[in-house]
C-alpha positions as CSV (number, residue, x, y, z in Angstrom):
1,X,290.6,283.7,-60.4
2,X,292.8,281.3,-62.4
3,X,293.9,278.2,-60.5
4,X,297.5,279.1,-61.5
5,X,297.4,282.7,-60.5
6,X,299.3,283.5,-57.3
7,X,297.7,285.4,-54.5
8,X,298.2,286.3,-50.9
9,X,296.1,286.1,-47.7
10,X,296.1,289.0,-45.3
11,X,295.6,287.9,-41.7
12,X,293.8,290.5,-39.6
13,X,293.5,290.9,-35.9
14,X,289.7,291.0,-35.4
15,X,290.0,293.2,-32.3
16,X,292.0,296.0,-34.1
17,X,291.5,295.3,-37.9
18,X,295.3,295.5,-38.3
19,X,297.1,293.1,-40.7
20,X,299.3,290.9,-38.6
21,X,300.7,288.6,-41.3
22,X,300.5,288.0,-45.0
23,X,300.6,284.4,-46.2
24,X,301.0,283.0,-49.7
25,X,297.9,281.3,-50.9
26,X,298.1,277.8,-52.4
27,X,296.9,277.0,-55.9
28,X,296.1,273.7,-57.6
29,X,299.7,272.9,-58.4
30,X,300.7,273.4,-54.7
31,X,297.9,271.0,-53.6
32,X,299.1,268.4,-56.1
33,X,302.7,268.7,-54.9
34,X,301.6,268.4,-51.3
35,X,299.5,265.3,-51.9
36,X,302.3,263.6,-53.8
37,X,304.8,264.3,-51.1
38,X,302.3,263.2,-48.4
39,X,301.7,259.9,-50.2
40,X,305.4,259.0,-50.1
41,X,305.7,260.1,-46.5
42,X,302.7,258.0,-45.6
43,X,304.2,254.8,-46.9
44,X,307.3,255.3,-44.7
45,X,305.1,256.3,-41.7
46,X,302.8,253.3,-42.0
47,X,305.8,251.0,-42.2
48,X,307.1,252.1,-38.7
49,X,306.4,249.9,-35.7
50,X,303.2,251.0,-34.0
51,X,305.2,251.8,-30.8
52,X,307.5,254.2,-32.8
53,X,304.5,256.0,-34.3
54,X,303.0,256.4,-30.8
55,X,306.3,257.7,-29.4
56,X,306.6,260.3,-32.1
57,X,303.0,261.5,-31.6
58,X,303.6,261.8,-27.8
59,X,306.7,263.8,-28.5
60,X,304.6,266.0,-30.7
61,X,302.2,266.5,-27.8
62,X,305.1,267.4,-25.5
63,X,306.3,270.0,-28.0
64,X,302.9,271.5,-28.3
65,X,302.7,271.7,-24.5
66,X,306.1,273.5,-24.4
67,X,304.7,276.1,-26.8
68,X,301.2,276.4,-25.4
69,X,301.4,280.0,-24.4
70,X,302.9,281.0,-27.8
71,X,300.1,279.1,-29.6
72,X,297.5,280.7,-27.4
73,X,298.7,284.2,-28.0
74,X,298.9,283.6,-31.7
75,X,295.2,282.4,-31.6
76,X,294.2,285.6,-29.7
77,X,295.8,287.7,-32.4
78,X,294.5,285.9,-35.5
79,X,291.1,284.7,-34.3
80,X,290.1,287.2,-31.5
81,X,289.6,284.4,-29.0
82,X,289.9,285.3,-25.3
83,X,293.3,284.3,-23.9
84,X,291.7,281.8,-21.5
85,X,289.9,280.0,-24.4
86,X,293.0,280.1,-26.5
87,X,295.1,278.4,-23.8
88,X,292.4,275.7,-23.5
89,X,292.5,275.2,-27.3
90,X,296.3,274.7,-27.4
91,X,295.9,272.3,-24.4
92,X,293.2,270.4,-26.3
93,X,295.6,269.9,-29.2
94,X,298.2,268.5,-26.8
95,X,295.7,266.2,-25.1
96,X,294.2,264.9,-28.3
97,X,297.7,264.0,-29.6
98,X,298.3,262.1,-26.4
99,X,295.0,260.4,-26.6
100,X,295.4,259.4,-30.2
101,X,298.9,258.1,-29.5
102,X,297.4,255.7,-27.0
103,X,295.3,254.2,-29.7
104,X,298.1,253.4,-32.1
105,X,299.0,250.1,-30.5
106,X,295.3,249.2,-29.7
107,X,294.1,249.6,-33.3
108,X,293.3,245.9,-33.7
109,X,291.2,243.8,-36.0
110,X,289.2,240.7,-35.0
111,X,289.2,236.9,-35.4
112,X,285.9,235.7,-36.6
113,X,284.9,232.0,-36.2
114,X,284.5,230.3,-39.6
115,X,284.3,226.7,-40.9
116,X,287.4,225.3,-42.5
117,X,289.9,228.0,-41.7
118,X,290.8,231.2,-39.9
119,X,289.2,234.5,-40.6
120,X,290.7,237.8,-39.5
121,X,290.1,241.5,-40.1
122,X,292.9,244.0,-40.6
123,X,292.5,247.8,-40.1
124,X,294.7,249.5,-42.7
125,X,295.3,253.2,-43.2
126,X,293.5,255.0,-46.0
127,X,296.6,256.9,-47.2
128,X,296.4,260.7,-47.5
129,X,293.7,262.5,-45.6
130,X,292.6,266.1,-46.4
131,X,291.5,268.1,-43.4
132,X,289.7,271.4,-44.0
133,X,289.5,273.3,-40.7
134,X,287.3,276.3,-39.9
135,X,288.1,279.7,-38.5
136,X,286.0,279.5,-35.4
137,X,288.2,277.0,-33.6
138,X,291.3,276.8,-35.8
139,X,293.6,274.8,-33.5
140,X,291.5,272.1,-31.8
141,X,289.3,271.3,-34.8
142,X,292.4,270.9,-37.0
143,X,293.7,268.4,-34.5
144,X,290.4,266.5,-34.3
145,X,291.1,265.2,-37.8
146,X,294.8,265.3,-37.9
147,X,295.7,263.5,-34.7
148,X,293.6,260.3,-35.2
149,X,294.4,260.2,-38.9
150,X,298.2,260.3,-38.2
151,X,297.7,257.7,-35.4
152,X,296.0,255.3,-37.8
153,X,299.0,255.5,-40.1
154,X,297.9,258.2,-42.6
155,X,299.5,261.4,-43.8
156,X,297.6,264.6,-43.5
157,X,297.3,267.7,-45.7
158,X,295.6,270.4,-43.6
159,X,293.8,273.4,-45.3
160,X,293.1,276.0,-42.6
161,X,290.6,278.7,-43.0
162,X,292.0,281.6,-45.1
163,X,291.4,284.0,-42.1
164,X,293.2,281.9,-39.5
165,X,296.2,280.0,-41.0
166,X,298.9,281.0,-38.5
167,X,298.4,278.5,-35.7
168,X,298.1,275.7,-38.3
169,X,301.4,276.7,-39.9
170,X,303.1,276.8,-36.5
171,X,301.7,273.4,-35.5
172,X,303.3,271.9,-38.7
173,X,306.6,273.5,-37.7
174,X,306.3,271.9,-34.2
175,X,305.6,268.5,-35.7
176,X,308.9,268.6,-37.6
177,X,310.6,269.8,-34.4
178,X,309.2,266.9,-32.6
179,X,310.6,264.5,-35.1
180,X,307.6,263.6,-37.3
181,X,308.7,262.7,-40.9
182,X,308.9,265.5,-43.4
183,X,305.8,266.0,-45.5
184,X,303.7,263.7,-43.2
185,X,301.8,266.6,-41.9
186,X,301.6,269.6,-44.3
187,X,299.6,272.8,-44.1
188,X,298.1,274.3,-47.3
189,X,296.9,277.9,-46.7
190,X,294.6,279.2,-49.3
191,X,291.1,280.1,-50.4
192,X,288.4,277.4,-50.1
193,X,287.4,277.7,-53.8
194,X,291.0,277.3,-54.9
195,X,293.2,275.3,-52.4
196,X,290.3,273.6,-50.7
197,X,288.6,272.5,-53.9
198,X,291.9,271.2,-55.3
199,X,292.4,269.1,-52.2
200,X,288.9,267.7,-52.4
201,X,289.1,266.8,-56.1
202,X,292.6,265.3,-55.9
203,X,292.6,261.6,-56.7
204,X,295.4,261.0,-54.3
205,X,293.3,262.1,-51.3
206,X,291.4,259.2,-49.8
207,X,289.2,261.1,-47.4
208,X,288.1,264.6,-46.6
209,X,287.3,265.8,-43.1
210,X,285.5,269.1,-43.2
211,X,284.1,271.4,-40.5
212,X,282.2,274.4,-41.6
213,X,278.9,275.6,-43.0
214,X,276.2,273.2,-44.2
215,X,276.2,274.9,-47.6
216,X,279.9,274.3,-48.2
217,X,279.6,270.8,-46.7
218,X,277.0,269.8,-49.3
219,X,279.3,271.0,-52.1
220,X,282.2,269.0,-50.7
221,X,280.0,265.9,-50.4
222,X,279.0,266.3,-54.0
223,X,282.5,266.7,-55.2
224,X,283.7,263.6,-53.2
225,X,280.8,261.6,-54.6
226,X,282.4,261.6,-58.1
227,X,285.3,259.5,-56.7
228,X,283.3,257.8,-54.0
229,X,285.6,259.5,-51.6
230,X,285.0,259.1,-47.9
231,X,283.9,262.2,-45.9
232,X,283.3,263.3,-42.4
233,X,281.3,266.4,-42.2
234,X,280.7,268.5,-39.1
235,X,278.4,271.3,-40.2
236,X,275.9,273.8,-38.8
237,X,273.7,273.9,-35.7
238,X,270.8,275.7,-34.1
239,X,270.9,274.1,-30.8
240,X,268.1,274.2,-28.2
241,X,268.5,274.9,-24.5
242,X,265.4,273.5,-22.8
243,X,264.6,274.8,-19.4
244,X,261.7,273.0,-17.6
245,X,259.8,274.5,-14.7
246,X,261.2,271.9,-12.2
247,X,264.8,272.9,-13.0
248,X,267.1,274.9,-10.9
249,X,266.1,278.1,-12.6
250,X,268.8,280.3,-11.0
251,X,271.5,277.9,-12.2
252,X,270.0,277.6,-15.7
253,X,269.8,281.4,-16.1
254,X,273.3,281.9,-14.9
255,X,274.7,279.3,-17.3
256,X,272.7,280.4,-20.3
257,X,274.7,283.4,-21.5
258,X,278.0,281.7,-22.1
259,X,276.2,278.7,-23.8
260,X,275.8,281.0,-26.8
261,X,278.3,283.8,-26.1
262,X,281.4,281.7,-25.8
263,X,283.7,282.5,-28.8
264,X,281.3,285.4,-29.6
265,X,278.7,282.9,-30.6
266,X,280.8,281.5,-33.4
267,X,280.2,278.0,-32.3
268,X,278.2,275.3,-34.1
269,X,277.1,274.0,-30.6
270,X,275.9,277.4,-29.4
271,X,272.6,277.1,-27.6
272,X,270.9,280.0,-29.5
273,X,267.3,278.8,-29.0
274,X,266.5,279.1,-25.3
275,X,263.2,277.2,-24.8
276,X,261.6,277.9,-21.4
277,X,258.5,276.4,-19.9
278,X,255.8,279.1,-19.9
279,X,255.1,278.9,-16.1
280,X,258.7,280.1,-15.3
281,X,259.3,282.2,-18.5
282,X,259.1,285.6,-16.8
283,X,261.2,284.5,-13.8
284,X,263.8,283.1,-16.1
285,X,264.0,286.4,-18.1
286,X,264.4,288.3,-14.8
287,X,267.4,286.2,-13.9
288,X,268.8,286.1,-17.4
289,X,268.9,289.9,-17.9
290,X,271.7,290.7,-15.3
291,X,273.6,287.6,-16.4
292,X,273.8,288.8,-20.0
293,X,274.5,292.4,-19.0
294,X,277.4,291.4,-16.8
295,X,279.3,289.7,-19.6
296,X,282.6,291.6,-20.3
297,X,283.2,292.2,-24.0
298,X,286.6,293.7,-24.9
299,X,290.3,293.1,-25.6
300,X,290.7,289.3,-25.9
301,X,294.2,289.4,-24.6
302,X,292.9,290.8,-21.3
303,X,292.5,288.0,-18.7
304,X,289.2,289.5,-17.5
305,X,287.5,289.5,-20.8
306,X,284.6,287.1,-21.3
307,X,283.9,287.7,-25.0
308,X,286.0,289.1,-27.9
309,X,285.2,290.3,-31.4
310,X,283.7,288.5,-34.4
311,X,286.2,287.2,-36.9
312,X,285.7,289.6,-39.8
313,X,283.8,292.6,-41.2
314,X,281.7,290.2,-43.3
315,X,280.7,288.2,-40.3
316,X,279.8,291.3,-38.4
317,X,277.5,292.4,-41.2
318,X,275.9,289.0,-41.4
319,X,275.1,289.1,-37.7
320,X,273.7,292.6,-37.9
321,X,271.3,291.5,-40.6
322,X,269.5,289.2,-38.2
323,X,268.8,291.8,-35.5
324,X,266.5,294.8,-35.9
325,X,267.6,297.8,-33.8
326,X,264.2,298.1,-32.1
327,X,263.6,294.4,-31.5
328,X,262.6,293.7,-27.9
329,X,265.1,291.8,-25.7
330,X,268.2,292.0,-23.6
331,X,271.4,293.6,-24.8
332,X,274.9,293.8,-23.3
333,X,277.7,296.3,-24.2
334,X,280.5,296.1,-26.7
335,X,283.4,298.4,-27.5
336,X,283.1,301.0,-30.2
337,X,285.8,301.9,-32.7
338,X,288.1,299.5,-34.6
339,X,287.3,295.9,-34.4
340,X,284.4,293.6,-35.3
341,X,282.3,294.0,-32.2
342,X,278.7,293.0,-31.6
343,X,277.0,293.1,-28.2
344,X,275.5,290.1,-26.4
345,X,271.9,290.0,-27.6
346,X,268.8,288.0,-26.5
347,X,265.6,288.5,-28.4
348,X,262.1,287.9,-27.0
349,X,258.7,287.9,-28.7
350,X,260.2,286.2,-31.7
351,X,258.2,283.9,-34.1
352,X,259.8,280.4,-33.9
353,X,260.1,280.4,-37.7
354,X,261.7,283.9,-38.0
355,X,265.1,284.0,-39.6
356,X,266.9,284.7,-36.3
357,X,265.1,281.8,-34.7
358,X,265.6,279.3,-37.5
359,X,268.9,280.0,-39.2
360,X,272.4,279.7,-37.8
361,X,273.5,283.3,-37.0
362,X,277.0,282.4,-35.8
363,X,277.2,285.4,-33.6
364,X,276.3,286.4,-30.0
365,X,272.6,286.3,-30.6
366,X,269.9,284.0,-29.0
367,X,266.2,283.9,-28.9
368,X,264.0,282.9,-25.9
369,X,260.8,281.0,-26.8
370,X,258.1,279.7,-24.4
371,X,256.7,276.1,-24.4
372,X,253.8,274.6,-22.6
373,X,254.8,271.0,-21.7
374,X,257.2,268.2,-22.5
375,X,255.7,267.3,-25.8
376,X,255.7,271.0,-26.9
377,X,259.3,271.3,-25.8
378,X,260.5,268.4,-27.9
379,X,258.5,269.6,-30.9
380,X,260.2,273.0,-30.7
381,X,263.6,271.5,-30.1
382,X,263.3,269.3,-33.2
383,X,261.7,272.0,-35.4
384,X,265.0,272.6,-37.3
385,X,267.1,271.2,-40.1
386,X,270.0,270.9,-37.7
387,X,270.8,268.4,-34.9
388,X,274.2,269.0,-33.4
389,X,273.8,269.6,-29.7
390,X,271.6,270.8,-27.0
391,X,270.9,271.1,-23.2
392,X,268.2,270.0,-21.0
393,X,267.6,271.5,-17.6
394,X,265.4,269.5,-15.2
395,X,265.5,267.9,-11.8
396,X,263.4,265.0,-13.0
397,X,265.7,262.1,-14.0
398,X,262.9,260.3,-15.9
399,X,262.2,263.5,-17.9
400,X,265.9,264.0,-18.6
401,X,266.1,260.5,-20.1
402,X,262.9,260.8,-22.1
403,X,263.8,264.2,-23.6
404,X,267.4,263.1,-24.3
405,X,266.0,260.2,-26.3
406,X,263.4,262.4,-28.1
407,X,265.6,265.3,-29.1
408,X,267.3,264.6,-32.5
409,X,270.8,265.8,-31.8
410,X,274.2,264.1,-31.6
411,X,275.4,265.7,-28.4
412,X,273.2,266.5,-25.4
413,X,273.9,267.7,-21.9
414,X,271.7,267.6,-18.8
415,X,272.0,270.5,-16.4
416,X,275.1,271.7,-18.2
417,X,276.2,273.0,-21.5
418,X,279.1,270.6,-22.2
419,X,279.3,269.3,-25.8
420,X,282.8,268.3,-26.7
421,X,285.3,266.1,-24.9
422,X,288.2,264.5,-26.9
423,X,287.5,261.1,-25.4
424,X,283.8,261.0,-26.3
425,X,282.2,260.9,-29.8
426,X,281.1,264.2,-31.4
427,X,278.9,264.7,-34.5
428,X,275.4,265.7,-35.6
429,X,272.1,264.4,-36.9
430,X,270.3,265.7,-40.0
431,X,272.0,268.6,-41.8
432,X,274.5,269.0,-38.9
433,X,276.8,266.5,-40.5
434,X,277.9,262.9,-41.3
435,X,280.1,260.7,-39.2
436,X,281.6,261.1,-35.8
437,X,284.9,262.6,-34.6
438,X,286.8,262.1,-31.3
439,X,286.2,259.4,-28.8
440,X,287.5,255.8,-28.6
441,X,286.5,255.0,-32.2
442,X,288.2,258.0,-33.8
443,X,291.1,256.1,-35.3
444,X,288.9,253.5,-37.0
445,X,287.3,256.3,-39.1
446,X,290.6,256.7,-40.8
447,X,291.1,253.0,-41.7
448,X,289.8,250.4,-44.2
449,X,288.6,247.1,-42.9
450,X,290.2,244.2,-44.8
451,X,288.9,240.6,-44.3
452,X,291.3,237.7,-44.8
453,X,290.3,234.0,-44.8
454,X,293.0,231.4,-44.4
455,X,292.0,227.8,-45.2
456,X,293.2,225.2,-42.8
457,X,292.1,222.4,-45.1
458,X,294.5,221.1,-47.7
459,X,293.9,221.4,-51.4
460,X,291.4,219.0,-52.9
461,X,293.0,215.7,-54.0
């Protein structure tokens, strides 16, 4: 397709396959206009007093809060998320804006002792930041890049996934309603190979924040290298869930299903490799079976639903390609008829290097693999190109610490499956990404450090 050719994006409800909206797709000229406008808005934004920028971001948070239910219902319709999850996502956007606003007036440099003068560092905004958000968590992940970038004094051009642009567009409207300057936060819906690539290549964009597949992340990194453009990449995962024999097996089995079924398994942090010590393997499967079979799959707008549909027909076919119909394991139920439905699935008797055990399926599919001892567990956990997250179930504190240090992943949980909190850092090892998002240092990732030396000695006589 020509970069100048106009096109439209049909937004489908994944639960019904109905077209709920049609959005004009951006082309290269649109990206150029957005970046130029953003650059002018950024200069005015950075010139505001820090307290004023913080006040406007807090007002943005309040405005999001006032529209939380509206945003949640929009997310249900465009992404197929359960309504409970969607409410959490809108609340996460609100909370992250509040948290980032609190950092505006605390974004300080340092005074470094030197001889013959005073040395200080300044943290200055980058300029225009391009945020490319995924379809699996459209609202919160868009905010992960946008909120700290704005707080640090930058402008943001957000390119949402082509299947889920509606909440992003609505957030941009709410930003204006809250009083943020025009063009400071713009949304550029469009195809990744057109609008996304134009944003990445634009010389006026100082940094790209991308969340998505490792394959696309590598291409973005290569494109950015030509301009030595800064990047933060949050990419794929194949996270382990290690269950040791000394763990609370009942609790581990009860918690396991939603560790990989939440958001229909469309989660980079999904614990899709369940590694269980051999001596409790059979008992774990006995407990896991009813837990998986009890998961309610259906209408995401229903408060009682645990899991909704996959995002698209293409994603459904991808997930199907990993699971043989006669493969042994545990299977739940899913609706038939319209919608992109796939049942909760746990496979047993799988080779650790089989496609389903090694590749990111991005669907409600997990494998259970046995291990012999701690050394074997760590070996299996690290036998992957990814390193995003993982869980460790044990009552032994020493083992929890040893295994946490040995597993090569950026985010680990002990006796739980929590991975993401907006006030703690998030990111991956190996091919799961580069850089960290969220947490107390989030704003500094959107700044340049400038060193200034001021001589206190007069000029030589």
